[in-house]
C-alpha positions, 0 to 999 in steps of 0.5 A: 419849069415847075412840076405840078401833081397829076391831081388838081386843076391848072391853067396856063397860056402861050403866045406863039411869038413866031412860027418857023416850023412845027410847034407842039404845046402841052405837058410831059411826065417829069420822068420823060422830060428829057425825051429820047425822041425829036418831039416831047409828044412822041413820049408815052406820057406827053400830051400836046396840041400841034400847030397843025390843029392835031393832038399828039401822044406817043408819036401819034397824031389825030384831028383835034382843032384849028391850026394856029400861026404866029401871034395866036394865043394857046390855052391849056387846062388840065383837070385830074387826068384830062387836058383841053386846049384852046386858041385865041379864047376858043376851046377846041374840039367844041369844048366850052368853058362851063364844061371844062370848069365842071370837069366834063371830059367829053370834048377833052383832048386827052383823058385817062392821064395817069395822075400818080405822075408829076408833069411839067408844061412843054414846048418844042419847035423848029426853025426859029420858032418862039413861044411865050408863057404866062403862067399867071404873072400877066405878062407875055414876054414884055407885054403886060396885060394889066392897065387898060387891057381886060384880064381874068383871074382864077376864081379861088386860090391865086386870085391875083393871077392875071390871064388874057382869057377866062380861067375855068372855075377852080383852075390855078396857075402853074406858078409856086403860088398856085401850086400851093393853094 
């Protein structure tokens, strides 16, 4: 996957195609992307939302939001050292789209993330888990979001990117075009 800098505003969406066991969705520092642990979120510079509704970092989990299952959609928004997660269009931990757009970190999953690092989006799962990524191309595997379906675009930069849910203002897709805007 593409590496993105720790400075900037980035957005992506995932679809849980099949939840066979445990899933973790989030990001990890590229220097730790070959985890020495079973789960990427056990690493010190990895940040994840777990299908049991908890957030995870450095091998520790704590309450954060709702659990998810097969066919649920997960949103990830990152802004200069803070990360938020959403499920099916609802931001978790009482976060709101306007709060995330403004960079208000009160309800973020994690803050004080090292902005001097570069990160990649990350996922891991077990027992025939399947995850699908939309980084702005408008597809989840083979399902195109265009046509009669409502799609949302970033407000600036790569305004042609297509997402299932509304993108926080000023956020870019984790794509070559989004990273170059």
